[in-house]
FILO-754232 format. One line per field, with one value per residue (C-alpha): x, y, z; residue in one letter. Coordinates in Angstrom, 3 decimals. Example, Ala and Ser with C-alpha at 12.3 -4.5 7.8 and 13.67 -1.06 7.14 Angstrom:
X = [12.300/13.670];
Y = [-4.500/-1.060];
Z = [7.800/7.140];
res = [A/S];
END
This chain:
X = [-2.061/-0.985/-2.964/-2.023/1.016/-1.290/-4.136/-1.455/-0.686/-4.652/-3.937/-0.885/-2.946/-6.492/-3.022/-2.133/-5.199/-6.181/-3.693/-3.683/-6.742/-6.312/-3.375/-4.117/-6.892/-4.534/-1.646/-4.263/-5.206/-1.415/-0.365/-3.637/-2.890/1.041/-0.376/1.623/1.124/1.885/-0.742/-3.466/-1.259/-2.044/-5.288/-7.826/-5.556/-4.431/-8.136/-9.134/-7.802/-10.239/-12.132/-10.583/-12.231/-15.298/-12.809/-10.672/-14.530/-14.869/-11.238/-11.420/-14.658/-13.132/-10.281/-12.393/-14.695/-11.970/-11.280/-8.152/-7.307/-6.581/-5.445/-3.476/-4.110/-7.263/-7.202/-5.370/-7.966/-10.880/-8.942/-8.719/-4.275/-3.880/-5.703/-5.660/-6.360/-9.243/-7.920/-7.789/-12.183/-13.072/-16.192/-14.460/-11.897/-14.717/-16.716/-13.910/-12.288/-15.522/-16.523/-13.493/-13.017/-16.492/-16.162/-12.774/-14.394/-17.111/-14.523/-12.586/-15.378/-16.495/-12.989/-13.414/-17.155/-15.599/-12.286/-14.571/-16.591/-13.859/-11.827/-14.466/-13.193/-16.458/-17.275/-18.528/-16.519/-18.316/-17.362/-13.655/-13.691/-15.045/-12.830/-9.707/-11.495/-11.945/-8.249/-6.957/-8.766/-7.608/-4.456/-4.841/-7.397/-5.229/-2.729/-5.339/-7.062/-4.066/-2.440/-5.578/-4.587/-1.135/-2.032/-4.509/-3.172/0.538/1.538/-0.930/-0.407/1.669/-0.298/1.412/4.122/3.736/5.925/5.747/6.636/5.050/2.186/4.013/6.631/3.124/1.941/5.222/5.754/2.282/2.235/6.186/4.951/1.676/4.249/5.819/3.243/1.186/4.701/4.530/0.633/1.145/4.210/2.006/-0.562/2.118/3.999/1.093/-0.221/-3.614/-3.567/-6.479/-4.576/-1.178/1.132/4.483/7.931/8.705/6.052/8.143/11.098/8.999/7.596/10.841/11.931/9.111/10.058/13.521/12.326/10.515/12.935/15.157/12.037/11.329/14.222/14.914/11.724/12.971/15.914/14.191/11.866/14.748/16.836/15.280/14.540/17.992/19.818/17.325/18.086/14.405/14.442/10.286/10.358/13.781/12.229/10.422/12.972/15.501/12.696/12.383/15.675/17.830/15.793/13.664/12.350/15.744/16.319/12.495/13.505/16.989/15.561/12.888/15.537/17.577/14.881/12.885/16.616/19.563/18.689/15.952/18.911/21.966/20.236/18.444/20.347/24.653/23.691/21.415/20.935/18.419/16.146/15.162/15.225/11.729/13.083/15.482/12.542/10.359/13.312/13.680/9.823/9.309/11.870/9.666/6.818/8.024/10.455/7.095/5.135/7.517/7.931/4.371/4.276/7.353/5.990/2.375/4.025/6.866/4.497/3.755/6.777/9.661/8.644/5.200/6.551/5.495/7.335/5.233/4.198/4.519/1.768/-1.472/-3.572/-0.783/-1.159/-3.698/-5.393/-2.632/-3.114/-7.426/-6.462/-4.079/-5.995/-9.517/-7.926/-5.623/-9.691/-11.435/-8.449/-8.789/-12.852/-12.464/-9.942/-11.725/-15.373/-13.742/-12.043/-8.720/-7.829/-8.631/-11.024];
Y = [-24.199/-23.167/-20.412/-19.283/-16.783/-15.027/-14.272/-13.244/-10.501/-9.743/-9.675/-7.623/-4.992/-4.872/-4.465/-1.344/0.402/-0.509/1.116/4.219/4.768/4.077/6.316/9.161/9.868/8.647/11.292/14.240/12.766/12.694/16.349/18.036/16.075/17.652/21.072/20.631/24.305/22.538/19.797/23.103/22.361/18.609/17.661/18.022/16.242/12.641/12.377/12.135/8.994/7.709/7.801/3.846/2.268/1.083/-0.629/-2.287/-3.705/-4.619/-6.570/-7.988/-9.482/-11.042/-11.986/-13.945/-15.793/-16.682/-18.501/-21.782/-19.392/-16.547/-18.144/-21.421/-22.979/-23.187/-26.302/-28.313/-27.167/-28.739/-32.293/-32.273/-32.441/-30.024/-29.130/-24.932/-22.543/-20.382/-17.529/-20.025/-20.223/-19.073/-18.372/-15.947/-14.583/-13.116/-11.691/-9.350/-8.544/-7.004/-5.437/-4.689/-2.204/-0.926/0.391/1.861/3.303/4.647/6.411/7.778/9.188/11.191/12.238/13.674/15.531/17.623/18.181/20.153/21.708/22.696/24.644/27.221/29.970/30.590/26.869/26.368/24.813/21.931/20.771/21.626/19.536/16.824/16.612/16.652/13.386/11.968/12.860/11.038/7.614/7.579/6.233/4.026/2.190/2.602/0.645/-2.218/-2.605/-2.802/-5.895/-7.373/-7.161/-7.612/-10.923/-12.275/-11.852/-12.459/-13.808/-16.243/-17.635/-20.115/-21.920/-21.772/-19.369/-16.121/-12.770/-10.594/-7.446/-8.784/-6.324/-3.015/-4.001/-3.823/-1.162/0.779/-0.526/1.051/4.203/4.553/3.507/6.061/9.055/8.034/8.027/10.986/12.998/11.333/12.742/16.172/16.329/15.490/17.540/20.663/20.280/19.986/23.309/21.745/22.464/25.226/26.153/25.319/23.723/25.459/23.494/23.332/20.549/18.000/18.402/17.993/14.485/13.577/13.567/12.069/9.752/9.012/8.544/6.012/4.002/3.793/2.774/0.250/-1.167/-1.346/-3.857/-5.537/-6.293/-7.083/-9.317/-11.359/-11.052/-12.359/-15.850/-15.996/-15.587/-17.561/-20.077/-20.937/-23.327/-23.331/-19.485/-19.287/-21.443/-19.183/-16.444/-19.371/-19.978/-16.499/-15.138/-18.364/-19.518/-18.753/-15.562/-14.613/-11.727/-10.153/-10.260/-8.343/-6.060/-4.413/-4.166/-2.149/-0.199/0.566/0.957/1.520/3.998/5.758/5.974/6.797/9.598/11.179/10.457/10.802/13.320/15.866/18.603/16.241/16.206/19.942/18.768/17.347/15.766/13.688/13.307/11.383/8.830/7.970/8.241/5.899/3.317/2.896/2.521/-0.583/-2.014/-2.051/-3.596/-6.139/-6.499/-7.181/-10.144/-11.963/-12.484/-13.973/-15.746/-17.048/-18.370/-21.886/-24.146/-23.103/-25.610/-23.347/-19.877/-17.982/-14.780/-11.631/-10.334/-13.704/-14.122/-12.412/-12.546/-10.764/-8.079/-7.423/-7.267/-4.799/-2.106/-2.662/-2.432/0.680/2.013/2.140/3.460/6.239/6.778/7.153/9.489/12.173/12.189/12.961/15.923/16.979/16.790/18.684/21.265/20.347/20.640/22.054/20.116];
Z = [-8.214/-11.329/-11.444/-7.923/-9.553/-12.028/-9.639/-7.059/-9.978/-9.163/-5.130/-5.836/-7.623/-4.989/-2.395/-4.558/-4.926/-1.244/0.380/-2.128/-1.109/2.703/3.126/1.191/3.923/6.424/5.490/5.271/8.881/10.080/8.675/10.176/13.833/13.760/12.525/9.328/7.250/3.985/4.090/3.199/-0.089/-0.706/1.699/-0.847/-3.390/-0.892/-0.109/-3.580/-2.951/-1.105/-4.116/-5.360/-2.694/-4.479/-6.645/-4.327/-2.993/-6.437/-6.198/-3.088/-3.425/-6.717/-4.989/-2.200/-5.158/-6.173/-3.067/-3.551/-6.977/-3.981/-0.997/-2.096/1.762/0.925/-1.408/1.643/4.291/2.064/1.010/5.133/4.759/7.581/10.375/10.321/13.022/13.612/11.797/8.587/8.634/4.932/6.395/9.101/6.223/4.050/6.758/8.419/4.925/3.918/6.708/7.790/4.350/4.770/8.239/7.261/3.956/5.803/9.257/6.339/4.314/7.653/8.036/4.624/5.003/8.459/6.657/4.158/6.875/9.271/6.289/6.865/8.951/10.359/11.023/14.598/17.537/17.756/14.369/14.109/17.913/15.940/12.594/15.121/16.834/14.018/12.910/15.967/15.543/11.281/12.001/14.573/11.998/9.494/11.871/12.610/9.594/7.539/10.223/9.412/5.471/6.167/7.639/5.461/1.970/2.921/6.187/6.882/2.851/4.720/7.214/10.575/9.149/11.562/12.074/15.317/12.857/9.924/10.239/10.786/8.052/5.130/6.012/6.656/3.118/1.371/2.858/1.593/-1.587/-1.559/-0.598/-3.976/-5.914/-4.666/-5.673/-9.276/-9.559/-8.022/-9.894/-13.385/-12.347/-11.665/-14.334/-16.614/-15.626/-15.023/-11.066/-10.143/-7.031/-7.832/-4.891/-3.829/-5.095/-1.609/-1.415/-3.484/-0.622/2.083/0.285/-0.385/2.861/4.448/1.426/2.695/6.379/5.373/3.141/6.779/8.949/5.761/6.388/9.793/9.891/7.089/8.487/11.855/10.539/9.059/12.021/14.741/12.704/11.344/14.227/16.406/13.868/13.457/10.190/9.714/9.151/7.291/4.768/3.306/3.273/2.060/-0.746/-1.757/-1.588/-3.219/-5.693/-9.327/-7.513/-5.775/-8.946/-8.053/-3.979/-4.133/-7.033/-4.393/-1.585/-4.419/-5.776/-2.201/0.081/-2.018/-4.800/-2.473/0.915/-1.654/-3.413/-0.509/2.079/0.524/-1.754/-0.027/-2.424/-4.748/-2.490/-3.740/-7.101/-8.844/-11.388/-9.194/-6.633/-9.497/-10.758/-6.954/-6.644/-9.406/-8.296/-4.797/-6.312/-9.285/-5.929/-3.843/-6.523/-7.175/-3.295/-2.787/-5.834/-4.354/-0.484/-2.253/-5.409/-3.023/-0.729/-2.712/-3.733/-5.832/-8.835/-8.699/-8.756/-11.187/-12.431/-13.229/-16.684/-18.098/-19.475/-20.948/-18.055/-16.094/-18.442/-19.750/-15.947/-14.243/-17.616/-16.809/-12.652/-13.087/-16.191/-14.111/-10.764/-12.670/-14.814/-11.398/-9.864/-12.689/-12.737/-9.131/-9.318/-12.157/-10.420/-7.229/-8.981/-8.276/-11.796/-15.053/-17.229];
res = [M/E/G/F/G/S/W/S/I/L/T/T/N/F/L/F/V/L/Y/M/A/L/A/G/V/T/F/A/A/I/L/H/L/V/N/G/H/W/R/T/Q/V/R/Y/F/A/V/S/L/Y/A/L/F/P/L/A/L/I/L/L/I/I/L/L/V/G/G/E/N/T/F/Q/W/L/A/S/A/H/D/G/E/H/H/L/S/G/W/H/N/Y/T/F/L/V/S/R/Q/I/L/G/L/L/I/V/A/G/L/F/G/M/F/I/K/Y/Q/N/L/A/A/D/D/N/A/P/Y/E/I/K/R/K/F/R/N/I/A/L/V/I/P/A/F/Y/V/C/Y/G/T/M/V/A/W/D/F/E/M/T/M/I/P/G/W/H/S/A/S/Y/G/V/Y/Q/F/V/S/M/F/H/C/F/L/A/F/F/A/I/M/L/Y/V/L/Y/S/S/G/K/M/T/N/P/I/K/P/F/V/F/N/Y/L/A/Q/M/M/L/A/F/T/I/L/W/T/Y/F/Y/F/T/Q/Y/L/I/M/W/Y/G/R/L/P/E/E/M/H/R/F/D/A/M/M/Q/H/D/L/A/P/L/W/W/T/F/L/V/M/K/F/L/I/P/F/I/T/F/A/V/W/T/P/N/R/H/N/P/K/V/I/I/T/V/A/T/S/I/V/I/G/T/W/I/E/R/Y/T/W/L/S/G/S/V/D/P/E/N/Y/H/L/P/M/T/S/I/F/D/I/V/V/T/V/I/V/F/G/A/M/L/G/I/I/K/W/T/L/N/R/Y/G/L/I/K/A];
END
């Protein structure tokens, strides 16, 4: 149990890497389905994040091998302290997580393959139709797989605790984070002049509008989840909220609320010209990314008793693991962009 806080750092980093890979392809699929004309500006940059799947798989295996360090409920299950549901069967958990990741990675890889084929104006109708059909199922797989990840790595960390909206709360939050991360990524590349085909500045405005939309959507799910339990006077569910909001993790809880809601909403909704200022957009995007990381860690670390809380980045393990994961993540993205000629060498 003492190491759970540090292992929560690794789990948080895994979720971050995984959802950047998931959301990049999902974003490209959504833009294709709605016939967004600006998709040609960003789709190849978005799907380049697919290259993060192998890193996500490595992190997943490490977490699954970690067993009790990753899933705090596993220790009590081994000791026979609690009778757990079939969903907490560890063999079943390991199987569904590995199989789920491989299936999603395979399907998303097919999307990229057919996106490249369909981009040719002379591509046969059958190719374009198959590409459209794959794009149709991508959002559904994002939702289903994201729900499973949310349940396994956050919601069921406390056996018996459940929320009907937790799955959508988490994958909406992570798509919110992706939009912010993607805006930062594009801005860095655009400002450096390394793009082989530079994007148009209006792309940042579109991303700012989407960030505002997902800020409002995330806040809705954040509040409704809490409201149902509070208004219904359900003490067994409210205990988890109270522990995070009123004890040692309270500074983290209120920090991510400010960074993911107040700052983006006030900046983009109140002062609308900010949605046309790339520097302001990137500042808000940075707030969203950091706030989302804190949010994920808070839900993970907050699933144990208050005396076992562990504030992030307070140990060498926390810092080293985070630096390694994010260093590998950025290295993979840069290598992929170079490989496909999206940036100048």
